[in-house]
C-alpha positions as CSV (number, residue, x, y, z in Angstrom):
1,M,-91.4,-9.8,-4.6
2,A,-88.2,-8.3,-3.2
3,A,-87.6,-7.5,0.1
4,A,-88.5,-3.7,1.1
5,P,-85.6,-1.5,1.0
6,Y,-86.1,-0.2,4.6
7,P,-88.3,-0.9,7.8
8,G,-91.9,0.9,7.1
9,Y,-91.2,1.0,3.5
10,R,-95.0,-0.7,2.7
11,Q,-96.5,1.5,5.1
12,N,-94.9,4.6,3.5
13,Q,-96.3,3.4,0.1
14,Q,-99.5,3.0,1.4
15,V,-99.7,6.4,2.7
16,A,-98.4,7.9,-0.4
17,R,-101.0,6.2,-2.4
18,A,-103.7,7.4,0.0
19,R,-102.3,11.0,-0.2
20,R,-102.6,10.7,-3.9
21,S,-106.2,9.7,-3.8
22,T,-107.6,12.1,-1.3
23,P,-108.6,15.6,-2.4
24,T,-107.7,17.2,1.2
25,P,-104.3,18.0,2.3
26,R,-104.7,15.9,5.5
27,G,-102.0,13.6,4.7
28,Y,-99.5,16.4,4.1
29,Q,-100.4,17.8,7.5
30,A,-100.0,14.5,9.3
31,I,-96.7,13.6,7.8
32,D,-94.4,16.7,7.7
33,G,-96.7,19.8,8.5
34,G,-97.7,21.0,5.2
35,R,-94.1,21.4,3.9
36,Q,-94.7,19.8,0.5
37,R,-98.0,21.9,0.3
38,R,-96.2,25.0,1.0
39,R,-93.7,24.4,-1.4
40,Q,-96.2,23.5,-4.1
41,I,-97.9,26.8,-3.4
42,I,-94.7,29.0,-3.5
43,H,-93.6,27.1,-6.9
44,G,-97.0,27.7,-8.2
45,L,-96.9,31.4,-7.5
46,R,-93.4,31.7,-8.9
47,T,-94.7,30.2,-12.2
48,A,-97.9,31.8,-12.4
49,T,-97.3,35.3,-11.5
50,G,-93.5,35.5,-11.9
51,A,-93.3,36.6,-8.4
52,D,-90.3,38.8,-7.0
53,S,-87.4,36.6,-7.4
54,K,-85.9,37.9,-4.0
55,Y,-89.2,36.7,-2.1
56,V,-89.0,33.4,-3.8
57,R,-85.4,32.8,-3.1
58,I,-86.0,33.4,0.6
59,A,-89.2,31.6,0.7
60,S,-87.9,28.5,-1.1
61,T,-84.7,28.1,0.9
62,A,-85.8,28.9,4.4
63,R,-86.4,25.3,5.7
64,G,-84.1,25.0,8.4
């Protein structure tokens, strides 16, 4: 097995695996405050409802 690319890599992999397997978004909240989840919701809205592009642009770029 090759060396890990950076310290904590293996732990991150474990977290990612756990995150994929759990139905609740708890992993998201713990790691990045639900940003990924918000992005998924925004993108879902964009594709499903063809939401107002002005709103989508503001929502998807307002990340600091």
